[in-house]
C-alpha positions in Angstrom: 92.9 86.3 116.9 94.4 86.8 113.6 97.9 86.4 115.1 96.8 83.2 116.8 95.8 81.6 113.5 98.9 83.0 111.6 100.9 81.5 114.3 99.3 78.1 113.5 100.2 78.7 109.8 103.8 79.4 110.9 103.9 76.1 112.7 102.9 74.5 109.5 105.7 76.3 107.7 108.1 75.0 110.2 107.1 71.4 109.3 107.9 72.1 105.8 111.3 73.6 106.8 112.1 70.5 108.8 111.5 68.5 105.6 113.8 70.7 103.5 110.8 72.3 101.8 110.2 76.0 101.3 108.7 77.0 104.7 105.2 78.0 103.7 102.2 77.0 105.9 98.5 77.6 105.8 95.5 77.0 107.9 91.7 77.5 107.0 89.4 78.7 109.7 85.7 78.4 110.1 83.7 79.7 113.1 87.0 80.3 115.0 88.1 76.6 114.5 90.9 75.4 112.3 89.4 72.8 109.8 92.3 72.5 107.4 96.1 72.6 107.6 98.9 72.4 105.0 102.4 73.0 104.4 104.6 72.8 101.3 105.3 69.3 100.3 106.3 69.6 96.6 109.8 68.0 97.1 108.8 65.2 99.3 105.7 64.1 97.3 107.1 64.9 93.7 103.9 66.9 93.3 104.1 70.4 91.8 100.6 71.1 93.2 101.4 70.2 96.8 101.4 73.8 97.9 100.4 74.6 101.5 97.2 76.4 100.4 96.1 73.5 98.1 96.6 70.9 100.9 94.7 73.0 103.4 91.8 73.5 100.9 91.6 69.8 100.5 91.7 69.1 104.2 89.0 71.7 104.9 86.7 70.5 102.0 87.0 66.9 103.3 86.2 68.2 106.8 83.1 70.0 105.7 82.2 67.4 103.0 81.8 70.3 100.6 83.9 71.9 98.0 82.5 75.4 98.7 84.4 76.9 101.6 82.1 79.8 102.0 82.4 81.3 105.6 86.1 80.3 105.7 89.3 82.3 106.1 92.7 81.2 104.8 95.8 82.2 106.8 99.0 81.7 104.8 102.5 82.8 105.5 103.4 83.8 101.9 101.2 85.5 99.4 99.6 82.6 97.2 100.8 82.0 93.7 98.5 82.1 90.6 97.6 78.4 91.0 96.7 78.7 94.6 94.9 82.0 94.0 92.8 80.2 91.4 92.0 77.4 93.8 91.1 79.9 96.5 88.5 81.6 94.1 87.2 78.2 93.0 86.8 77.0 96.7 84.7 80.1 97.3 86.9 81.2 100.3 85.7 84.5 101.9 89.0 86.0 103.0 92.7 85.4 102.8 95.1 86.7 105.5 98.7 86.7 104.2 101.9 87.1 106.3 104.1 88.5 103.8 103.9 89.6 100.1 105.6 87.7 97.2 106.9 90.2 94.8 107.9 87.7 92.3 104.9 85.5 91.9 102.2 86.8 94.3 98.7 86.6 92.9 96.7 88.3 95.6 97.8 91.8 94.6 101.6 91.9 94.2 102.1 90.7 90.7 98.6 89.5 89.8 95.3 90.1 91.5 93.3 86.9 90.7 91.3 86.8 93.9 89.9 90.3 93.3 89.4 90.1 89.6 85.8 91.0 89.0 85.7 89.0 85.7 85.7 85.9 87.7 82.6 84.5 89.4 83.8 85.0 93.0 86.2 87.5 94.7 88.1 87.1 97.9 89.1 89.8 100.3 92.7 89.9 101.2 94.6 91.3 104.2 98.4 91.6 104.3 100.9 91.9 107.0 99.9 89.7 110.0 103.1 88.6 111.7 104.9 89.8 108.5 108.4 89.9 110.2 108.2 86.2 111.4 106.9 85.0 108.1 109.4 86.9 106.1 112.3 85.9 108.4 111.7 82.1 107.9 111.8 82.5 104.1 114.9 84.7 104.2 116.6 82.2 106.5 115.7 79.3 104.3 116.9 80.7 101.1 120.0 82.2 102.9 121.0 78.7 104.0 120.8 77.4 100.5 123.3 80.0 99.3 126.0 79.2 102.0 
């Protein structure tokens, strides 16, 4: 089941890639149903907050008509940054499933561990490595094409 939902996040990342955006995608799942989707849109919207996770959180909250996303899991192709990790905590998500780590800006355990920080009012469990190779390859291919 985790692979199925990560594949949906990968499809979102492909949408970003088609727009020339960094290929990162996210979906939010509640009761085995996708209730929020997002892909990076920073360049096309001129909005530095238009990360896949933020857009998926907004859509899920609108669907539930609630800002608290308890009982929900976020599937994301790349480890969230500090901004997105903060939003994940604030949205009260239960769990995050990450395709591949981000050793430069990851905030779910790689560089920072915002989602597990007990000084905050909510902690989120994190699982790494679901479809890691596919998620990492999309990013490697994207950045490789920029260097050509």
